[in-house]
C-alpha positions, 0 to 999 in steps of 0.5 A, a space after each residue: 697173302 692169305 685172306 685168313 692171315 692173322 697178325 702175330 709177333 716176332 721176338 728178334 734176339 740178336 747177340 755176340 757171344 764171349 769165347 767160352 760158350 761151354 754148355 750153350 748148345 745144350 742150353 739152346 737145345 733145351 730152351 728150344 724145346 721148352 718154347 715149343 710147349 708154350 701157349 702161344 708159341 708159332 715157331 723159330 728161325 735161327 742162324 749163327 756166325 759172328 752175330 747170332 739171330 733168333 727169331 721166335 714167333 708168338 700169337 700174343 704179347 701175352 705169351 711172350 711175357 709168359 716165356 720171358 718169365 718161364 723159370 727155366 728160361 729166366 735161368 738161361 737168361 741169367 746164365 747167358 748175361 753171366 757166361 755166354 753173351 758179350 752183347 745182345 739186343 731184343 727187339 718185339 715186332 708185330 707182323 701184319 703180313 708176309 710172303 715168301 719166294 719158293 722155287 
């Protein structure tokens, strides 16, 4: 672990989608672009199969709260509940250390 490591937060969004996902990819791309512009945004990882998992990384809980309340993101959340998701769960975690393996 790096000595200058600073803890940060991860928002883990796990979901299953309905059959009709028209417009989903465009909205997901728009949200990723918009998130990158938010103060405190650190990055994102995502994978989708039967279950989708998107993890966004943030400097603080305040940055997460601001993102959750961002106007376009509120529209995307509503559209997701109404049209795209049959289920989702959000977890917010504090990352206190990290490591990786890379061959």
